[in-house]
N, C-alpha and C positions, 0 to 999 in steps of 0.2 A: 506053808504054801499060800494060804489065804492072805497072810500078812504081806508077803512079797507082791501079791497081785493088787494090793491097794484097796481090797474090799474089807470093810469093817465087819468083824465077827461079834461085836458087842450086842448084848441083849437089847432089843428095841425098847425105847423109852416111851412112856405114856405121858402126854403133856398134862402137867398139873394145872388145875383151875382154881382151887380154893385159896383164898387170901385171908389168913388169920387177922391181919391188920390191913385196913382198907387202902392205904397208900403204898404198901409194900408189894413186891412181886410174890407170886407163889414161892414159898421158901426154897424149893429144890432147884429152881431155875438158875439161881446164882451159883450153886454148886456145879451144875452141869456146864455153865458157861466157863467156869474156872478150870474144870477138868477136861472137858471135851466139847468145845464150842460147835463142832459139827458132829451131830449125834444121830444114830438111827432112831426113827420115830415110828411107833405103831399107830396107824390111823383106824378110826372106828369101823371102817368098812373092810378091814383085814389087810389093806395095803401096808407095806413097810417102806417108808420113805425116809425123810431126813428132817432134822431140826437144826436151825442156825440161831445161835444166841449171842455171838460176839458182834461188835460194831463193824470191825473190818470185814468179816465174812458177809455180814448183812449188806454192806455197800457193794461188795463184789457181786453177789447174787442179783441184787436189784439193778445193778448198772450194766451188766454184761448181756448182750443179746443172745448168747448161747443158752441162757435160761429163759424159757418161754413163759409168757403170761396167758397162754390160750386157756379159755374157760373149760374146754373139753378135757384138759389135763389136770384140772384142779380137784382137790378133795379137801374136806374140812378136817382139821386135826382134832376136833372135839365133836361129840355127838350132836348132830344137827339134822333131825329128820327132814326138815323142809328143804335142805340143800339139794336133794335129788330133783327138785323142780327146776333147777338151773345149773348146778355144778355138774361137771362131767358131760356137758352137752355143748355143741357148737354155739358160740356167742350169737345172740340174735342181732339183726341189723342195728347198727348204732351203738351197741354195748361195747365200746372200744377198750374198756378196762380189761376185757377178756380176749384181746387180740394182740397180735404181733405186727410189726411192719410187713408189708406196706399198708395194710388195711388200717392199722392203728395210726400211722402217720397221716393218712388222708383225713380221718376224723379229727385228730388232735390239732392239725394245722388250722382247720376251720374254727375249732373252739378257742384256740389261742387268740385268734383275732377278735372274737366277740367277748372274751374275758380279758380285755386289755386293761392295763393299769389305769388308763384314763377313765374307762367306764366304771371301774371299781371305786375310784376316787369320787366320781360324780354321784355314785350311789350313797356315799357317806351321809349326806344330810337326811336322806330318807331313812337310813338305818337309825340315825339319832331320833327321828320322829317315832319310829316303831318302838324303840327302847323306851322312850319317854312315855308313850301311851301305855305300855305294859306296867311301868313303874307307877304311873298315875292310878291305874286300876288297882294295883297292889295297895297303894297308900289309902285309897278311898275305901277299900274293903277292910282294911285294918289287919293287925296281926291276930293270930299267927297265919302264915301262908305256906303253902307247899311251893317252893321255888320252881319245881319242874313244870307243872302245868301253868303256873302264873307268869313265868318269865323265861326260863332257859330253853324250853321247847318251842313256844310260839314265836319267839323272836327269829330264830333261823328259818322256821317254816315260812313266816311272812316274808322274810328277805328273799329266799330262793323262789318263792311264788311270785314276788314282785319282779325278780330278775327274769323269770320266764313269762311274765305277763299273765299268770293264772288268775282268774276272777276269785273274789272272796268266797263265793259259794262252793268252790271246788276244794278249798284248802284243808278243811277238816278231814274230808274223806281221803285226800292224798296223804296227809300225815298219818292217819290211822292205818292205811294199807302199807305205807312205807315201813311202819313199825313192825308189822307182821312179816314183811319181806326180810328184815334183818334179824328177827328173833331166832334164838337157838331152839326154842321149844315148840315153834309152830310146826304143824304137820305138813307133808307135801300138798295135801288138799287145800289147807289154809293158805299156804304160800302161793299155790297155783291160782286160787281164787283172788288173792290180793293182787297178783301180777295182772290177772285178767281185768280187774276193776281199774287198776292204775292205767293199763294200756288203753282201755276204752275211753277213760276220761281224758287222757293225754291226746288220743287220736282226735277227739272232738276239739280239743284246744288247738292242735296243729292246723286243722282245717279252718278254724276261725281265723288263725293268723294268716293263712294263705289268702283269705278273702279280705281281711281288714288288718293289715300289719300295724304294729305299734312300735314303741321305743323299748324293745326288750330282746333278749337273746334268741328266743324262738322265731320272732319275726325276722331278725337278721339272717337266721339260718335258712328260712324259707326262700331266700334269694339265691341259695346255692343249688347244686344239682342233687341234693339229698332227697330221697323219697319220703313219703309220709311215714313209712315203717321205720326208716332210719332216724327220722326226727323224734319219733316216739321213744325209740331205744335210748337216744341221747338224753331226752327229757327225763326219762325214768332214772337214768344214771345220775343226772344232776340233782334230781329230787332226793334220792337216797343218800348220795354222798354230800349233798349241800346242806342237809339239816342234821343228820344223825350225829356226826362227830362234833360239830360246833355246839349242838344242844348239850351234849354230855360234857364237853369241856367247860361250858359256862356253869353247869351245876356242880360238877366235880371240882372245878377250879375254885368256886366259891366255898365249897366244903373244906377244901385244903387250906384256904386262907383263913377260914374261921377256926380251924383247928390249930394252925400255926400262927399264933397271935403276933409273934415278933415279925413275921413276914408281912402280915397285913399292916402292921403298924409302920413298917419301913416303907411300904408302898403308898399308904395314905399320907405319910409325912413328906414324901417326895414323888409327886406325880410323874416326874421325869423318868422314873423307873418302870413306867407302864409297858413300854416295848420290851424291856428285859424280862419283866414278869410274865408276859404272854409267852415268850420263847421258853423260859424256864418251866412254866407250867406245862407247856406242850411236851417238853423233854421228860419232866418228872412224872407226869401222869400217863402219857402215851396211851390214849384210850383205845386205839385199835389193837386188841389183845390177841386175836387168833388168826391173823393174816398179816401180810400177803403170802401167797404161795406161788411157786414157780416150778418148772420142770424142764430138764434139758431134752432137746429133740433127738440127740444122739449121745452115746456114752461120752462122758467128759470127766475130767479130774478137778476136784476142789479140795484144797487143803490136804493133799496127799491121799484122798479117798476117791474111789471110782464111783461116780453117780451114773447109774444106768439110764438110758433113754426112757422117758416117761415116769421116772420116780419123782414123786412130789416132794418139794422142799418147802417147809414152812419157815418163814423168817419171823422170829419173835422180836418185834419192834420194842416192846417194853424192856426185854433183857438187853438188847443192843444199846438202848438209851440209858441204861444204868451200868454200862461196862466201865469198870475202873481203869481199863487200859486206855480209854478215850476221854473220860470225864473225871475231873477232880471232885472228890466227895459226892459221888453220884447218888447216894441214898438220901441226901439232904436237899430240901427245897430251899433255894437261895435266890430271891428275886433281885438281889444286887449283883449277881454274877453276870458277866458280859454274855451276850448271845453266843450260842454254840451251834455247830453244824449237826443238830439232832436229826433223827430220821422219822419224826412223828408224821411228816407229810409224805413219807416214802423217799425214793431216790431214783434217779435214772429216767428212762423213757416214760415211766408211769408216775412221775412226781405229781402230787395232787395239783390239779388244774386250778382249783378254787382256793389255794392256800392264802392268797392275798385278801380275798373276801373274808375268809375265816379269821384272819388276823384283825381286820378292821372291825368285825362283829365282836370279837373278844375285847379289843381295846375299848371300844365304845361301851360294851356291856358291863365290864368290870368297873370302869371309871364311873359311869353313871349310877350303877347299883350302890357302890359304897359311898358315893357323894350324897345320894338321896337318903340312904339309911346308914348314917355313921355308927349307929348302935346295933347294927345287924348282928344277930347271934342265933345259934342253934336253938330250936324249940323242942328238941328231943335228945335223949342220950345217944351217944355215938353208936352203941350196940343196937339201938332201935332203928337205925337208918339202913334200909335194904340196899345192898350193892348189886350192880348188874354183872355178876359173875356169869349169869345165864345168857348173856348177850355177846355178840361179836365185838360190840363197842362198849367198853367199860364205863361205868358211871354210877349214878344213884337212881333207883326207881322213884324215890321220894326224898325231898329235903325240906323238912319243916323248919321254918325260921320265924323269928320275931324281931322287933326293933323298938 
């Protein structure tokens, strides 16, 4: 009877997080994708929802408006004590990543204009300066260096701060609190305090922009009908999304290229492969490992299964981007492969707004890093490099290098 009703009776799956090898998926995910790409998933709060692991189903869930992105319907598929400070609650003003149309459309249309391709291109020379300054400092200090605090983290923090027009004095505190916000180990109190500090700092910044606008995104947005609270929500989202993923892609991508010597050699021998390499690293590494999530607002069918209203669906982007039904040799990093329609930036209405900025930062970052330090190498054994399995965004906590 249950089978005829389209309701899965399978034992709920618990999302694996351990990665025995740093560039591989948690081993069980590939098996689940092959056997049952739409799988019942047990959430830490006791909720039983769903897990999507195939490329085709991931695109469907992310593309179709019947699957809501509302923040009040979201749950974390892994233990994340601090998530109660924001998940399961109505999205605050401006936090459009947790909204559906028409609210999402209103915010998104405003941001699309200020994140124009022209503005991103105009920002490229400044990104080159920021990268050069960090590499100058690394070279002056001499080896060894930890690439995370020396390069991969400060570059996107400075770029997104530049884009928002944040003064130098605010940047360190913004980065520190943003890291707490995305941590899996932070307590609700710590996350709440970080959100409060970020909000206060950004409110001060918004009010400064209203009085003395400059050539930056926040200044442009003050000319719209957005309230101060909405501008703070947008700025907070830009800060978190604008540095966390790019920082980890720069560090983890460097680690991957240092481990896969043939791929690094191919890239340095032919700089024309740089665009391909960025796309392939995005697919192969897919650093967003425990989200996005969606939920239908009414009972709906997906892949022959009945998804009840409000049941959380977690889309495993890493599993989807390694799906052999979509990608040839998906477990291999191949910087010579032509670009593919990967899902590392998401898909559909909530496709990453800053994807072009992220691509520019990675192209400039990887090119200049390996050009400045052609002898770049790891300064620690691979087993000594701590991986960010404990964070929503995968990467490395430290990356010791020498040259």
